[in-house]
Phi, psi and omega in degrees: 000337183286335176293323176294319180289331176292317178295316180299314180296318180297317180295314178302319178291326176298312181296319178295316179297323177299319175293324177293318180296319176301317178293327175297322176292326174296319177297321179300320178299316178300316181295317177300317181295316179298317178297319179295320177297313179300321179296319179295317180296328182267356181085007177275169178239126174249084183289143177088356181302314178298325181293316179297321177294325176295318177297319179295323180295315180295317179297316178301318180297309184294321178289336180280343184306308185290321179296316181294325178300311183289341178264006178074024182268351176282151180287121176232131178276100183258005178298317180291316181297325180281343182266352180255168179285174184298317183295313178295320178300320179297315182294321176296320176295320176299315179298312183298310182290328175295310179297315180300316179299315182296316180293322178295316180292326176297311179298320182299315180302312182284335174292320177295316180299313180298314180296320177301314184287330174295321178290317183296320181269002181055046180288133179241160183292158180275353184280184181292340185284330182051044180283136173300127189293340180293335182293304180290333179292335178298325179294323177294316179300311183291317179296318182284334177291316177296321177295319177295323174298316181295316177300315180296320176303312178295320180299313180290327178294321178293320179297314188267331180255346177096344180210157180283173184252016182289125176250134182260134178261004181282131179275122181276138181265144174279165179294332179289329182283339183285000000 
């Protein structure tokens, strides 16, 4: 049983680390914007800043997917899930996580393929920065792979344990508080 808890701990740390990396890319966007502001105030030119901010935004999004999934921050239509019985809910969750896992792995495959060919052909961005595209695309590959792992993790947990592991950090209000 300790090997399962070791894997569980490692996966939870991976999802948490992915969220930390996403937040670091958000801070990088802030830093790029501030540097660009100072450059404009001083009359200097910081070429490529919007492109780099775009790369950071894409990286932040892809790295945040798995962390957001585990924290219940993804949009889930739970009206149907809350209105059906436990058995039907389990089958619906299996179907949803199964389809989600399959689509995430499909996207992962093509993200890897796209990044490989960008590297192989030495494809560069069209902006002023002329960055090799495989570099920012690697954040997409890593982020979507971690997201596919997270969806598969929840899929297997629903199959074997009967329920997903999504925890919500949203504080629910009582009718008296409203």
